[in-house]
C-alpha positions as CSV (number, residue, x, y, z in Angstrom):
1,X,130.6,156.3,181.5
2,X,126.9,156.1,180.3
3,X,125.1,152.8,180.8
4,X,123.4,153.4,177.3
5,X,126.5,153.7,175.3
6,X,127.8,150.4,177.1
7,X,124.8,148.6,175.9
8,X,125.1,150.0,172.8
9,X,128.9,149.0,172.5
10,X,127.8,145.5,173.7
11,X,125.3,145.1,171.1
12,X,127.5,146.4,168.3
13,X,130.2,144.1,169.4
14,X,127.8,141.0,169.4
15,X,126.3,141.9,166.0
16,X,129.8,142.3,164.6
17,X,130.8,138.8,165.8
18,X,127.5,137.1,164.4
19,X,128.0,139.4,161.3
20,X,131.7,137.9,160.7
21,X,130.6,134.0,161.7
22,X,130.0,132.6,158.4
23,X,129.1,129.2,159.8
24,X,125.3,129.8,159.0
25,X,126.2,130.8,155.4
26,X,128.1,127.7,154.8
27,X,124.8,125.7,156.0
28,X,122.8,127.7,153.8
29,X,125.1,127.4,150.6
30,X,125.1,123.5,151.3
31,X,121.6,123.1,151.4
32,X,121.0,125.0,148.2
33,X,123.6,123.1,146.3
34,X,122.9,119.4,147.7
35,X,119.8,118.9,145.4
36,X,122.3,120.0,142.5
37,X,124.8,117.8,143.5
38,X,122.6,114.6,143.9
39,X,120.9,115.4,140.5
40,X,124.5,115.2,139.1
41,X,125.6,112.2,140.8
42,X,122.6,110.3,139.9
43,X,122.6,111.5,136.3
44,X,126.3,110.5,135.9
45,X,125.4,106.7,137.3
46,X,121.9,106.3,135.5
47,X,123.6,107.8,132.1
48,X,126.6,105.5,132.4
49,X,124.2,102.6,133.4
50,X,122.3,103.2,130.1
51,X,125.5,103.6,128.0
52,X,126.8,100.3,129.5
53,X,123.5,98.6,128.8
54,X,123.6,99.8,125.2
55,X,127.1,98.5,124.6
56,X,126.1,95.0,125.9
57,X,123.1,95.2,123.6
58,X,125.2,96.2,120.5
59,X,127.4,93.3,121.4
60,X,124.7,90.7,121.5
61,X,123.1,92.2,118.3
62,X,126.8,92.2,116.6
63,X,127.3,88.3,117.5
64,X,123.9,87.2,116.3
65,X,124.1,89.2,113.1
66,X,127.5,87.2,112.5
67,X,126.3,83.9,113.4
68,X,123.0,84.3,111.2
69,X,125.2,85.9,108.4
70,X,127.4,82.8,108.5
71,X,124.7,80.2,108.1
72,X,123.6,79.0,104.8
73,X,120.5,81.2,103.3
74,X,118.9,78.0,102.0
75,X,116.6,77.4,104.8
76,X,114.9,80.7,104.1
77,X,112.6,79.1,101.4
78,X,110.9,76.8,103.5
79,X,107.5,78.0,104.0
80,X,106.7,75.8,106.7
81,X,106.2,78.8,109.1
82,X,108.9,77.7,111.7
83,X,111.5,80.0,112.1
84,X,114.4,78.9,110.2
85,X,117.6,77.5,111.8
86,X,119.9,80.5,110.8
87,X,117.1,82.8,113.0
88,X,117.2,80.6,115.5
89,X,120.7,80.7,115.8
90,X,120.7,84.6,116.2
91,X,117.8,84.3,118.7
92,X,119.6,81.9,121.1
93,X,122.8,83.9,120.6
94,X,121.1,87.0,121.9
95,X,119.1,85.3,124.7
96,X,122.4,83.6,125.9
97,X,124.5,86.7,125.5
98,X,121.7,88.7,127.9
99,X,122.0,85.9,130.4
100,X,125.8,85.7,130.3
101,X,126.0,89.7,131.1
102,X,123.4,89.0,134.1
103,X,120.7,91.2,132.0
104,X,117.1,90.0,132.6
105,X,116.0,88.4,129.2
106,X,112.4,89.2,130.2
107,X,111.6,85.7,129.2
108,X,113.0,85.7,125.8
109,X,113.9,82.1,126.3
110,X,110.3,80.6,126.6
111,X,108.9,78.7,124.2
112,X,107.6,81.6,121.8
113,X,109.9,81.6,119.1
114,X,110.4,84.5,116.6
115,X,107.4,84.8,114.2
116,X,107.9,85.8,110.3
117,X,106.2,88.8,109.6
118,X,104.2,88.8,106.3
119,X,106.1,87.2,103.3
120,X,109.3,89.1,104.2
121,X,112.6,87.7,105.4
122,X,112.3,89.4,109.1
123,X,111.3,87.4,112.2
124,X,110.1,89.1,115.4
125,X,110.2,88.0,118.7
126,X,108.4,90.3,121.4
127,X,108.1,89.4,125.2
128,X,106.5,91.6,127.9
129,X,108.0,89.7,130.7
130,X,110.5,92.7,131.7
131,X,110.3,94.2,135.1
132,X,108.3,97.4,135.0
133,X,105.9,96.3,132.5
134,X,108.8,96.7,129.6
135,X,108.8,95.1,126.4
136,X,111.7,93.5,124.7
137,X,111.7,93.1,120.9
138,X,114.1,91.2,118.9
139,X,114.1,91.8,115.3
140,X,116.1,89.4,112.8
141,X,116.1,90.4,109.1
142,X,117.9,87.8,107.0
143,X,117.5,89.9,103.7
144,X,118.5,93.3,104.8
145,X,120.0,95.0,101.7
146,X,122.7,97.7,102.1
147,X,124.0,99.6,99.3
148,X,127.9,99.8,98.6
149,X,130.1,101.4,95.9
150,X,132.7,99.2,94.7
151,X,135.1,100.2,92.0
152,X,132.6,103.0,91.1
153,X,129.4,100.6,90.8
154,X,126.7,100.8,93.3
155,X,126.0,97.3,94.3
156,X,123.2,96.3,96.6
157,X,124.6,93.5,99.2
158,X,122.4,91.2,101.3
159,X,123.0,90.7,104.9
160,X,121.5,90.0,108.2
161,X,120.2,92.7,110.3
162,X,119.7,92.3,114.2
163,X,117.8,94.9,116.2
164,X,117.2,94.9,120.0
165,X,114.6,96.9,121.8
166,X,115.4,96.6,125.5
167,X,113.4,98.6,128.0
168,X,115.3,100.8,130.4
169,X,113.8,102.6,133.4
170,X,115.5,106.1,134.1
171,X,116.3,106.6,138.0
172,X,116.9,110.3,136.8
173,X,113.4,110.8,136.3
174,X,112.5,110.0,140.1
175,X,115.2,112.6,141.6
176,X,114.1,115.1,139.0
177,X,110.8,114.8,140.1
178,X,111.6,115.5,143.9
179,X,113.2,118.8,142.5
180,X,110.0,119.9,140.6
181,X,111.5,119.1,137.2
182,X,110.1,116.6,134.6
183,X,112.5,114.2,132.9
184,X,111.3,112.0,130.3
185,X,113.8,109.9,128.9
186,X,113.6,107.0,126.2
187,X,111.8,104.2,127.5
188,X,114.1,101.7,125.6
189,X,117.4,101.4,124.4
190,X,117.6,100.4,120.7
191,X,120.5,98.9,118.8
192,X,120.8,97.5,115.4
193,X,124.0,95.3,113.9
194,X,124.6,94.2,110.5
195,X,126.8,91.4,108.8
196,X,126.9,90.6,105.1
197,X,125.6,87.1,104.0
198,X,128.6,84.5,103.4
199,X,126.1,82.2,101.6
């Protein structure tokens, strides 16, 4: 037998075994799919965290609007510059709700109480004590007008609207940055709840 033919046959057999071996291709496929898998997993956790936070903020705003709407409105015309009791009730409901849900209240409970904007029935409290330099904003509007149709007639009903803007830092953007993708999500989560004034 020709030694060249034997060597060629040995090389062909080795090449065939290597060609049939798919272990290396599995590693390459895993290496290519791993960043996409990490992107999906971090995205799922991050977006579910944002949705959970939005739900908690909505509950806080809803409770605050209900409490303020149940209070009498005769304290709104005081003109003393201090926040009325009905506004302070809503303010403390939001602050206590954030603390009870183990959310950072960003220093909302500090002595800076809501201040009235202009001559309106709107009080705003803003604090910049959030981690990462974010700003929490709480707006309580005791004269929120909603139009409603009752028996075919358009009626304006006065209620209380509570709006919370809470800062949110996306972890997803840091993962997409590693992959060379730019993700700019909203820097805050906003929620609004309203309740018709009872008094």
